[in-house]
N, C-alpha and C positions, 0 to 999 in steps of 0.2 A: 503494499500500500505505500503510494507516494503523498506527498506533502499536501497536493490538491485534493486528493480521495478523504484524506484525513480531516481537512477543513470542511468539505462537504458534509462528511458523516457528523461533525459535530454543530454545524448548523442543521442540519436534519433533526438532529436529537433534542437540540435547543426549541425546535418547532414542535415537536411531538410531545415533550414532557409536559407543558401545561394541559394539554388535552387528558393525557394520562392520569395527571392529579386532580385533573376534574372530575373524571370516570370514578377515580377511587374515592373522592369527598362525596359524591351522590350516592355509591354502594354504601358507605359509612353512615349518612344521614338516613337512608331508607331502612338501615337494620336498627336504627335507632328509633324511629318513627314506628316500625312493626312491634318491636320490643314493647313499645308504650302501650299500643294499641292492645297487645297480648295481656299485659299486665291489668289494663282496664277492664277486659272483659272478664278475667279471672276473679279480680275484685268484685265486680258487678255480679257475678254467678255466687262468689262467697255471700255477699250481703243479701240477695234475694234469698239465700236458704237460712240466713237467719231470721229475715224477716217472716218467711213463712211459718217459723216456728215461735216467734216472740212479737208479742202485740206493739213493743215500744219500738218506736222508729229510729231512736236513739242507739238501740243495740245494732241496728243493722249498719248505721252509719260509723259507728266504732267497729265494727268488722271489718268495713271497706278499709278505713285508715289502718289497721293494724296489719291487712294483707300487703298494701302498697309501700314501696320505698318512702322514707320519711321525706325527701327534697320533692318527689312524686306527689305524695298524699296532700301537701300543703298546697297544690295546684288545682285539687280536684273539687267538683262540686258535686254533691250528693245528694239526690231527690229520692225520696222513698214514698210510695204509694200504697199504703197497706190497708184493706177493707177488714172490718170486725167481724164478716161473714166467712164462715169457713168453707171452702170450695171456690171463693172467689180468687182472682189473680193478684198478686202482690207483684208491684213492679219497682225495680231499683234503678235509676238511671244516672250515669256518670258523665261528667263532661270536664275537660282538662284543656289548657291553652298550652300549646306548645310552640316554640319558634324554630323553624327550619334555618339551618346555616347561622345560628346566634355567633359563632365565634368569628365568622368570615363576615357577613354583611350586616351585623346587627339584629338578624332575626326576620324571619317572614311568618307572619301569623298563621297558625294552623289549629283547628280546635278538632280535638279527638273526642270522641265519645262512644258511650257502651250502654247496652239494656239489656236486662235480665228479669223474666217472667218465671214466677212460680207459683202453684196454687197455695192458698193460706190452710196449714194442716191443724191449727187449734188457735 
């Protein structure tokens, strides 16, 4: 490889590396959002299990916050609809604000949400 070929390889590398880094950053961000969504769904399911067996909505809210990581739980809004009639549906809704690319661009707002339904048992 002579000097001219090495120079063109360096230029090509310099042109390609930003695109590769951008793709890697996008993959990491997708993984972070997917993990947050999975945690929300799991917390909603846990919360509705508690709501189906316990008439106090605060118990379901506490159950949701116990399941989520502390830094994420602080951003989650929990809504519990639990009828007093056995056999009706208890519903737990969660919503959380998330910022895409917060470290790079200051963040693009994204709202994540989850909902779980279970029949009231007692």
